[in-house]
N, CA, C and O atoms as CSV, one atom per row, in Angstrom:
chain,resi,resn,atom,element,x,y,z
A,1,MET,N,N,-224.797,15.504,57.331
A,1,MET,CA,C,-224.664,14.531,56.265
A,1,MET,C,C,-224.743,15.203,54.897
A,1,MET,O,O,-223.935,14.915,54.014
A,2,ALA,N,N,-225.701,16.084,54.724
A,2,ALA,CA,C,-225.850,16.778,53.444
A,2,ALA,C,C,-224.633,17.662,53.185
A,2,ALA,O,O,-224.196,17.834,52.047
A,3,ARG,N,N,-224.094,18.223,54.285
A,3,ARG,CA,C,-222.917,19.082,54.117
A,3,ARG,C,C,-221.708,18.257,53.655
A,3,ARG,O,O,-220.924,18.717,52.825
A,4,ASP,N,N,-221.559,17.027,54.197
A,4,ASP,CA,C,-220.475,16.147,53.767
A,4,ASP,C,C,-220.643,15.771,52.293
A,4,ASP,O,O,-219.665,15.702,51.548
A,5,LEU,N,N,-221.879,15.531,51.882
A,5,LEU,CA,C,-222.171,15.194,50.499
A,5,LEU,C,C,-221.815,16.367,49.588
A,5,LEU,O,O,-221.189,16.182,48.545
A,6,ASN,N,N,-222.224,17.592,49.993
A,6,ASN,CA,C,-221.906,18.775,49.195
A,6,ASN,C,C,-220.396,18.997,49.120
A,6,ASN,O,O,-219.861,19.355,48.070
A,7,GLN,N,N,-219.716,18.779,50.250
A,7,GLN,CA,C,-218.258,18.944,50.265
A,7,GLN,C,C,-217.590,17.938,49.340
A,7,GLN,O,O,-216.623,18.277,48.658
A,8,GLY,N,N,-218.089,16.702,49.303
A,8,GLY,CA,C,-217.547,15.680,48.410
A,8,GLY,C,C,-217.772,16.046,46.944
A,8,GLY,O,O,-216.900,15.836,46.101
A,9,VAL,N,N,-218.940,16.590,46.654
A,9,VAL,CA,C,-219.247,17.001,45.283
A,9,VAL,C,C,-218.331,18.145,44.869
A,9,VAL,O,O,-217.816,18.157,43.751
A,10,VAL,N,N,-218.126,19.111,45.771
A,10,VAL,CA,C,-217.262,20.255,45.474
A,10,VAL,C,C,-215.830,19.778,45.250
A,10,VAL,O,O,-215.171,20.240,44.317
A,11,GLU,N,N,-215.345,18.884,46.067
A,11,GLU,CA,C,-213.983,18.369,45.900
A,11,GLU,C,C,-213.841,17.614,44.582
A,11,GLU,O,O,-212.828,17.745,43.895
A,12,THR,N,N,-214.847,16.831,44.232
A,12,THR,CA,C,-214.820,16.107,42.967
A,12,THR,C,C,-214.804,17.078,41.787
A,12,THR,O,O,-214.055,16.890,40.828
A,13,LEU,N,N,-215.639,18.117,41.867
A,13,LEU,CA,C,-215.669,19.122,40.802
A,13,LEU,C,C,-214.328,19.845,40.681
A,13,LEU,O,O,-213.842,20.071,39.572
A,14,LEU,N,N,-213.733,20.206,41.811
A,14,LEU,CA,C,-212.436,20.886,41.769
A,14,LEU,C,C,-211.363,19.988,41.162
A,14,LEU,O,O,-210.523,20.455,40.392
A,15,ARG,N,N,-211.387,18.709,41.504
A,15,ARG,CA,C,-210.421,17.772,40.950
A,15,ARG,C,C,-210.609,17.644,39.434
A,15,ARG,O,O,-209.637,17.643,38.678
A,16,LYS,N,N,-211.868,17.535,39.002
A,16,LYS,CA,C,-212.148,17.429,37.572
A,16,LYS,C,C,-211.747,18.705,36.827
A,16,LYS,O,O,-211.234,18.628,35.711
A,17,ILE,N,N,-211.972,19.858,37.421
A,17,ILE,CA,C,-211.579,21.126,36.800
A,17,ILE,C,C,-210.066,21.194,36.665
A,17,ILE,O,O,-209.559,21.636,35.634
A,18,ASN,N,N,-209.343,20.765,37.685
A,18,ASN,CA,C,-207.880,20.752,37.604
A,18,ASN,C,C,-207.389,19.787,36.524
A,18,ASN,O,O,-206.428,20.087,35.816
A,19,GLU,N,N,-208.043,18.633,36.394
A,19,GLU,CA,C,-207.681,17.699,35.331
A,19,GLU,C,C,-207.946,18.309,33.959
A,19,GLU,O,O,-207.166,18.119,33.026
A,20,LEU,N,N,-209.053,19.046,33.842
A,20,LEU,CA,C,-209.385,19.709,32.587
A,20,LEU,C,C,-208.355,20.787,32.242
A,20,LEU,O,O,-207.953,20.918,31.087
A,21,ILE,N,N,-207.936,21.551,33.236
A,21,ILE,CA,C,-206.923,22.584,33.015
A,21,ILE,C,C,-205.610,21.952,32.573
A,21,ILE,O,O,-204.973,22.439,31.639
A,22,GLU,N,N,-205.201,20.880,33.231
A,22,GLU,CA,C,-203.972,20.192,32.835
A,22,GLU,C,C,-204.065,19.647,31.418
A,22,GLU,O,O,-203.105,19.719,30.651
A,23,GLY,N,N,-205.223,19.103,31.077
A,23,GLY,CA,C,-205.418,18.574,29.724
A,23,GLY,C,C,-205.343,19.667,28.672
A,23,GLY,O,O,-204.770,19.462,27.602
A,24,MET,N,N,-205.915,20.824,28.967
A,24,MET,CA,C,-205.870,21.944,28.025
A,24,MET,C,C,-204.449,22.466,27.871
A,24,MET,O,O,-204.041,22.851,26.776
A,25,GLU,N,N,-203.696,22.479,28.963
A,25,GLU,CA,C,-202.303,22.916,28.879
A,25,GLU,C,C,-201.484,21.941,28.045
A,25,GLU,O,O,-200.614,22.351,27.276
A,26,LYS,N,N,-201.761,20.653,28.196
A,26,LYS,CA,C,-201.046,19.653,27.406
A,26,LYS,C,C,-201.398,19.770,25.931
A,26,LYS,O,O,-200.541,19.560,25.073
A,27,ALA,N,N,-202.623,20.094,25.633
A,27,ALA,CA,C,-203.062,20.193,24.241
A,27,ALA,C,C,-202.555,21.473,23.580
A,27,ALA,O,O,-202.731,21.655,22.376
A,28,ALA,N,N,-201.937,22.351,24.345
A,28,ALA,CA,C,-201.394,23.612,23.831
A,28,ALA,C,C,-202.471,24.384,23.081
A,28,ALA,O,O,-202.273,24.821,21.947
A,29,LEU,N,N,-203.597,24.540,23.731
A,29,LEU,CA,C,-204.732,25.207,23.113
A,29,LEU,C,C,-204.406,26.656,22.770
A,29,LEU,O,O,-204.877,27.174,21.757
A,30,ALA,N,N,-203.613,27.306,23.593
A,30,ALA,CA,C,-203.267,28.699,23.331
A,30,ALA,C,C,-202.495,28.838,22.021
A,30,ALA,O,O,-202.712,29.792,21.273
A,31,GLU,N,N,-201.603,27.900,21.739
A,31,GLU,CA,C,-200.847,27.960,20.494
A,31,GLU,C,C,-201.747,27.766,19.278
A,31,GLU,O,O,-201.559,28.406,18.243
A,32,HIS,N,N,-202.732,26.871,19.419
A,32,HIS,CA,C,-203.661,26.648,18.308
A,32,HIS,C,C,-204.516,27.887,18.053
A,32,HIS,O,O,-204.757,28.257,16.904
A,33,ILE,N,N,-204.966,28.515,19.116
A,33,ILE,CA,C,-205.766,29.735,18.956
A,33,ILE,C,C,-204.923,30.828,18.313
A,33,ILE,O,O,-205.416,31.564,17.458
A,34,GLU,N,N,-203.667,30.944,18.709
A,34,GLU,CA,C,-202.780,31.945,18.120
A,34,GLU,C,C,-202.566,31.673,16.627
A,34,GLU,O,O,-202.481,32.613,15.837
A,35,LEU,N,N,-202.478,30.415,16.238
A,35,LEU,CA,C,-202.340,30.090,14.817
A,35,LEU,C,C,-203.565,30.540,14.029
A,35,LEU,O,O,-203.429,31.056,12.919
A,36,TYR,N,N,-204.750,30.354,14.582
A,36,TYR,CA,C,-205.963,30.759,13.879
A,36,TYR,C,C,-206.107,32.278,13.822
A,36,TYR,O,O,-206.777,32.811,12.937
A,37,ARG,N,N,-205.488,32.957,14.750
A,37,ARG,CA,C,-205.515,34.425,14.711
A,37,ARG,C,C,-204.550,34.964,13.657
A,37,ARG,O,O,-204.709,36.096,13.200
A,38,ARG,N,N,-203.555,34.171,13.266
A,38,ARG,CA,C,-202.574,34.594,12.258
A,38,ARG,C,C,-202.652,33.625,11.080
A,38,ARG,O,O,-201.871,32.677,11.000
A,39,PRO,N,N,-203.591,33.864,10.171
A,39,PRO,CA,C,-203.814,32.911,9.084
A,39,PRO,C,C,-202.625,32.754,8.140
A,39,PRO,O,O,-202.443,31.685,7.556
A,40,ARG,N,N,-201.811,33.801,7.980
A,40,ARG,CA,C,-200.639,33.663,7.112
A,40,ARG,C,C,-199.665,32.633,7.662
A,40,ARG,O,O,-199.122,31.825,6.909
A,41,ARG,N,N,-199.444,32.658,8.965
A,41,ARG,CA,C,-198.541,31.673,9.582
A,41,ARG,C,C,-199.122,30.269,9.470
A,41,ARG,O,O,-198.393,29.310,9.218
A,42,LEU,N,N,-200.428,30.149,9.656
A,42,LEU,CA,C,-201.087,28.849,9.515
A,42,LEU,C,C,-200.933,28.330,8.088
A,42,LEU,O,O,-200.638,27.153,7.881
A,43,PHE,N,N,-201.134,29.212,7.100
A,43,PHE,CA,C,-200.960,28.825,5.702
A,43,PHE,C,C,-199.519,28.402,5.448
A,43,PHE,O,O,-199.279,27.375,4.812
A,44,PHE,N,N,-198.569,29.171,5.933
A,44,PHE,CA,C,-197.150,28.878,5.736
A,44,PHE,C,C,-196.779,27.526,6.339
A,44,PHE,O,O,-196.111,26.719,5.693
A,45,LEU,N,N,-197.210,27.279,7.570
A,45,LEU,CA,C,-196.888,26.003,8.227
A,45,LEU,C,C,-197.532,24.822,7.505
A,45,LEU,O,O,-196.899,23.782,7.322
A,46,ASN,N,N,-198.782,24.983,7.100
A,46,ASN,CA,C,-199.460,23.896,6.392
A,46,ASN,C,C,-198.840,23.659,5.019
A,46,ASN,O,O,-198.741,22.517,4.570
A,47,PHE,N,N,-198.420,24.736,4.350
A,47,PHE,CA,C,-197.766,24.593,3.045
A,47,PHE,C,C,-196.487,23.779,3.185
A,47,PHE,O,O,-196.270,22.823,2.441
A,48,TRP,N,N,-195.640,24.157,4.139
A,48,TRP,CA,C,-194.373,23.439,4.314
A,48,TRP,C,C,-194.589,22.012,4.789
A,48,TRP,O,O,-193.861,21.103,4.389
A,49,ALA,N,N,-195.594,21.813,5.647
A,49,ALA,CA,C,-195.882,20.446,6.098
A,49,ALA,C,C,-196.322,19.587,4.915
A,49,ALA,O,O,-195.894,18.439,4.799
A,50,GLY,N,N,-197.164,20.119,4.042
A,50,GLY,CA,C,-197.597,19.373,2.865
A,50,GLY,C,C,-196.460,19.106,1.908
A,50,GLY,O,O,-196.362,18.022,1.334
A,51,LEU,N,N,-195.597,20.097,1.734
A,51,LEU,CA,C,-194.447,19.932,0.845
A,51,LEU,C,C,-193.522,18.829,1.358
A,51,LEU,O,O,-193.080,17.977,0.587
A,52,MET,N,N,-193.237,18.847,2.631
A,52,MET,CA,C,-192.357,17.830,3.216
A,52,MET,C,C,-193.020,16.453,3.198
A,52,MET,O,O,-192.346,15.444,2.990
A,53,ARG,N,N,-194.330,16.407,3.415
A,53,ARG,CA,C,-195.034,15.129,3.366
A,53,ARG,C,C,-194.963,14.540,1.952
A,53,ARG,O,O,-194.715,13.347,1.779
A,54,GLY,N,N,-195.181,15.383,0.955
A,54,GLY,CA,C,-195.087,14.920,-0.431
A,54,GLY,C,C,-193.681,14.454,-0.776
A,54,GLY,O,O,-193.509,13.438,-1.450
A,55,PHE,N,N,-192.683,15.185,-0.321
A,55,PHE,CA,C,-191.294,14.794,-0.552
A,55,PHE,C,C,-191.006,13.452,0.121
A,55,PHE,O,O,-190.345,12.595,-0.464
A,56,GLY,N,N,-191.490,13.272,1.326
A,56,GLY,CA,C,-191.284,12.013,2.039
A,56,GLY,C,C,-191.949,10.837,1.340
A,56,GLY,O,O,-191.393,9.740,1.281
A,57,ILE,N,N,-193.145,11.079,0.811
A,57,ILE,CA,C,-193.837,10.013,0.084
A,57,ILE,C,C,-193.056,9.650,-1.170
A,57,ILE,O,O,-192.909,8.472,-1.493
A,58,ALA,N,N,-192.552,10.660,-1.880
A,58,ALA,CA,C,-191.797,10.397,-3.109
A,58,ALA,C,C,-190.527,9.614,-2.810
A,58,ALA,O,O,-190.213,8.649,-3.507
A,59,VAL,N,N,-189.806,10.018,-1.794
A,59,VAL,CA,C,-188.566,9.313,-1.442
A,59,VAL,C,C,-188.881,7.897,-0.967
A,59,VAL,O,O,-188.203,6.944,-1.351
A,60,GLY,N,N,-189.906,7.763,-0.136
A,60,GLY,CA,C,-190.284,6.435,0.359
A,60,GLY,C,C,-190.701,5.503,-0.755
A,60,GLY,O,O,-190.311,4.336,-0.773
A,61,PHE,N,N,-191.501,6.016,-1.696
A,61,PHE,CA,C,-191.930,5.186,-2.824
A,61,PHE,C,C,-190.742,4.784,-3.684
A,61,PHE,O,O,-190.678,3.658,-4.177
A,62,THR,N,N,-189.802,5.703,-3.863
A,62,THR,CA,C,-188.607,5.394,-4.645
A,62,THR,C,C,-187.796,4.279,-3.990
A,62,THR,O,O,-187.339,3.357,-4.666
A,63,VAL,N,N,-187.624,4.365,-2.687
A,63,VAL,CA,C,-186.845,3.345,-1.969
A,63,VAL,C,C,-187.547,1.990,-2.031
A,63,VAL,O,O,-186.921,0.974,-2.329
A,64,VAL,N,N,-188.839,1.982,-1.750
A,64,VAL,CA,C,-189.575,0.714,-1.763
A,64,VAL,C,C,-189.609,0.133,-3.178
A,64,VAL,O,O,-189.439,-1.073,-3.363
A,65,GLY,N,N,-189.829,0.998,-4.177
A,65,GLY,CA,C,-189.843,0.520,-5.565
A,65,GLY,C,C,-188.501,-0.041,-5.995
A,65,GLY,O,O,-188.450,-1.070,-6.669
A,66,SER,N,N,-187.417,0.615,-5.617
A,66,SER,CA,C,-186.097,0.117,-6.004
A,66,SER,C,C,-185.776,-1.204,-5.310
A,66,SER,O,O,-185.184,-2.095,-5.918
A,67,VAL,N,N,-186.162,-1.334,-4.052
A,67,VAL,CA,C,-185.944,-2.610,-3.357
A,67,VAL,C,C,-186.740,-3.724,-4.047
A,67,VAL,O,O,-186.249,-4.842,-4.206
A,68,PHE,N,N,-187.974,-3.403,-4.453
A,68,PHE,CA,C,-188.796,-4.389,-5.157
A,68,PHE,C,C,-188.159,-4.788,-6.486
A,68,PHE,O,O,-188.102,-5.970,-6.822
A,69,LEU,N,N,-187.682,-3.799,-7.239
A,69,LEU,CA,C,-187.058,-4.110,-8.529
A,69,LEU,C,C,-185.762,-4.889,-8.365
A,69,LEU,O,O,-185.475,-5.779,-9.166
A,70,ILE,N,N,-184.981,-4.574,-7.352
A,70,ILE,CA,C,-183.750,-5.328,-7.090
A,70,ILE,C,C,-184.088,-6.781,-6.740
A,70,ILE,O,O,-183.451,-7.712,-7.233
A,71,ALA,N,N,-185.100,-6.960,-5.882
A,71,ALA,CA,C,-185.502,-8.320,-5.507
A,71,ALA,C,C,-186.030,-9.066,-6.720
A,71,ALA,O,O,-185.738,-10.250,-6.892
A,72,LEU,N,N,-186.808,-8.388,-7.568
A,72,LEU,CA,C,-187.335,-9.030,-8.769
A,72,LEU,C,C,-186.200,-9.405,-9.724
A,72,LEU,O,O,-186.237,-10.467,-10.345
A,73,GLY,N,N,-185.203,-8.543,-9.840
A,73,GLY,CA,C,-184.045,-8.850,-10.686
A,73,GLY,C,C,-183.260,-10.038,-10.163
A,73,GLY,O,O,-182.804,-10.876,-10.942
A,74,ARG,N,N,-183.102,-10.115,-8.867
A,74,ARG,CA,C,-182.391,-11.264,-8.283
A,74,ARG,C,C,-183.169,-12.559,-8.501
A,74,ARG,O,O,-182.587,-13.607,-8.780
A,75,LEU,N,N,-184.502,-12.469,-8.369
A,75,LEU,CA,C,-185.314,-13.662,-8.627
A,75,LEU,C,C,-185.217,-14.073,-10.091
A,75,LEU,O,O,-185.188,-15.262,-10.409
A,76,ALA,N,N,-185.167,-13.082,-10.979
A,76,ALA,CA,C,-185.054,-13.402,-12.409
A,76,ALA,C,C,-183.710,-14.053,-12.711
A,76,ALA,O,O,-183.616,-14.925,-13.575
A,77,SER,N,N,-182.676,-13.629,-12.000
A,77,SER,CA,C,-181.352,-14.209,-12.253
A,77,SER,C,C,-181.258,-15.660,-11.776
A,77,SER,O,O,-180.374,-16.401,-12.208
A,78,LEU,N,N,-182.159,-16.059,-10.896
A,78,LEU,CA,C,-182.180,-17.455,-10.453
A,78,LEU,C,C,-182.779,-18.374,-11.515
A,78,LEU,O,O,-182.668,-19.597,-11.430
A,79,ASN,N,N,-183.417,-17.764,-12.517
A,79,ASN,CA,C,-183.986,-18.506,-13.645
A,79,ASN,C,C,-185.044,-19.502,-13.190
A,79,ASN,O,O,-185.067,-20.644,-13.648
A,80,LEU,N,N,-185.915,-19.069,-12.291
A,80,LEU,CA,C,-187.029,-19.906,-11.844
A,80,LEU,C,C,-188.133,-19.860,-12.895
A,80,LEU,O,O,-188.431,-18.787,-13.420
A,81,PRO,N,N,-188.742,-20.988,-13.211
A,81,PRO,CA,C,-189.743,-21.026,-14.293
A,81,PRO,C,C,-190.944,-20.103,-14.048
A,81,PRO,O,O,-191.372,-19.398,-14.963
A,82,ILE,N,N,-191.476,-20.099,-12.860
A,82,ILE,CA,C,-192.674,-19.296,-12.569
A,82,ILE,C,C,-192.342,-17.807,-12.657
A,82,ILE,O,O,-193.080,-17.037,-13.273
A,83,ILE,N,N,-191.245,-17.411,-12.046
A,83,ILE,CA,C,-190.834,-16.016,-12.062
A,83,ILE,C,C,-190.476,-15.592,-13.485
A,83,ILE,O,O,-190.804,-14.480,-13.901
A,84,GLY,N,N,-189.811,-16.462,-14.228
A,84,GLY,CA,C,-189.442,-16.161,-15.613
A,84,GLY,C,C,-190.666,-15.910,-16.482
A,84,GLY,O,O,-190.675,-14.980,-17.289
A,85,ARG,N,N,-191.699,-16.733,-16.323
A,85,ARG,CA,C,-192.931,-16.531,-17.088
A,85,ARG,C,C,-193.601,-15.213,-16.701
A,85,ARG,O,O,-194.121,-14.492,-17.553
A,86,PHE,N,N,-193.579,-14.917,-15.422
A,86,PHE,CA,C,-194.180,-13.670,-14.935
A,86,PHE,C,C,-193.468,-12.458,-15.541
A,86,PHE,O,O,-194.119,-11.532,-16.024
A,87,ILE,N,N,-192.151,-12.464,-15.516
A,87,ILE,CA,C,-191.375,-11.356,-16.068
A,87,ILE,C,C,-191.559,-11.286,-17.582
A,87,ILE,O,O,-191.642,-10.193,-18.142
A,88,ALA,N,N,-191.625,-12.435,-18.250
A,88,ALA,CA,C,-191.849,-12.453,-19.689
A,88,ALA,C,C,-193.216,-11.860,-20.029
A,88,ALA,O,O,-193.355,-11.160,-21.032
A,89,GLU,N,N,-194.203,-12.130,-19.216
A,89,GLU,CA,C,-195.544,-11.569,-19.428
A,89,GLU,C,C,-195.530,-10.051,-19.264
A,89,GLU,O,O,-196.170,-9.336,-20.036
A,90,ILE,N,N,-194.810,-9.563,-18.272
A,90,ILE,CA,C,-194.689,-8.117,-18.070
A,90,ILE,C,C,-194.007,-7.476,-19.268
A,90,ILE,O,O,-194.450,-6.434,-19.752
A,91,VAL,N,N,-192.937,-8.088,-19.748
A,91,VAL,CA,C,-192.206,-7.558,-20.912
A,91,VAL,C,C,-193.107,-7.552,-22.137
A,91,VAL,O,O,-193.097,-6.587,-22.901
A,92,ARG,N,N,-193.888,-8.614,-22.341
A,92,ARG,CA,C,-194.807,-8.689,-23.468
A,92,ARG,C,C,-195.841,-7.576,-23.414
A,92,ARG,O,O,-196.125,-6.942,-24.430
A,93,ILE,N,N,-196.406,-7.332,-22.236
A,93,ILE,CA,C,-197.419,-6.274,-22.076
A,93,ILE,C,C,-196.807,-4.908,-22.369
A,93,ILE,O,O,-197.433,-4.072,-23.020
A,94,VAL,N,N,-195.604,-4.683,-21.897
A,94,VAL,CA,C,-194.941,-3.402,-22.140
A,94,VAL,C,C,-194.683,-3.209,-23.626
A,94,VAL,O,O,-194.912,-2.122,-24.155
A,95,HIS,N,N,-194.210,-4.245,-24.305
A,95,HIS,CA,C,-193.944,-4.153,-25.745
A,95,HIS,C,C,-195.231,-3.888,-26.532
A,95,HIS,O,O,-195.234,-3.076,-27.458
A,96,GLU,N,N,-196.320,-4.566,-26.170
A,96,GLU,CA,C,-197.596,-4.338,-26.853
A,96,GLU,C,C,-198.083,-2.910,-26.636
A,96,GLU,O,O,-198.579,-2.270,-27.563
A,97,THR,N,N,-197.940,-2.419,-25.418
A,97,THR,CA,C,-198.365,-1.055,-25.124
A,97,THR,C,C,-197.542,-0.046,-25.914
A,97,THR,O,O,-198.087,0.914,-26.458
A,98,LEU,N,N,-196.247,-0.258,-25.976
A,98,LEU,CA,C,-195.397,0.648,-26.754
A,98,LEU,C,C,-195.715,0.583,-28.240
A,98,LEU,O,O,-195.684,1.609,-28.918
A,99,ALA,N,N,-196.023,-0.615,-28.765
A,99,ALA,CA,C,-196.356,-0.769,-30.171
A,99,ALA,C,C,-197.677,-0.057,-30.487
A,99,ALA,O,O,-197.818,0.536,-31.557
A,100,LEU,N,N,-198.632,-0.111,-29.577
A,100,LEU,CA,C,-199.912,0.574,-29.788
A,100,LEU,C,C,-199.748,2.088,-29.763
A,100,LEU,O,O,-200.453,2.789,-30.489
A,101,ARG,N,N,-198.861,2.594,-28.969
A,101,ARG,CA,C,-198.649,4.042,-28.893
A,101,ARG,C,C,-197.928,4.569,-30.120
A,101,ARG,O,O,-198.081,5.741,-30.467
A,102,GLN,N,N,-197.151,3.735,-30.780
A,102,GLN,CA,C,-196.418,4.184,-31.954
A,102,GLN,C,C,-197.299,4.247,-33.193
A,102,GLN,O,O,-196.947,4.904,-34.173
A,103,ILE,N,N,-198.418,3.583,-33.160
A,103,ILE,CA,C,-199.313,3.561,-34.318
A,103,ILE,C,C,-200.035,4.853,-34.480
A,103,ILE,O,O,-200.830,5.004,-35.408
């Protein structure tokens, strides 16, 4: 009975070890260790990743902002009272800010 119990424990441990090995292979641990051994490559990859991320944010913000401005312009062209007052308030604030900067 004790031998069957020990055999079951050993089989469970072997199965768990194999799952751990598969998980480590999936995580590509060797590639990560190699990156840390070559700090210049790590710096280069992180630099380009940051540059592309910043570029993506800039392009995304531009697209979303332009869609918002187009929608706001279309709403203004409908001449709705609430939207018209809102846009007039924005224009007033911009004019006041520009007048204060010129002083």
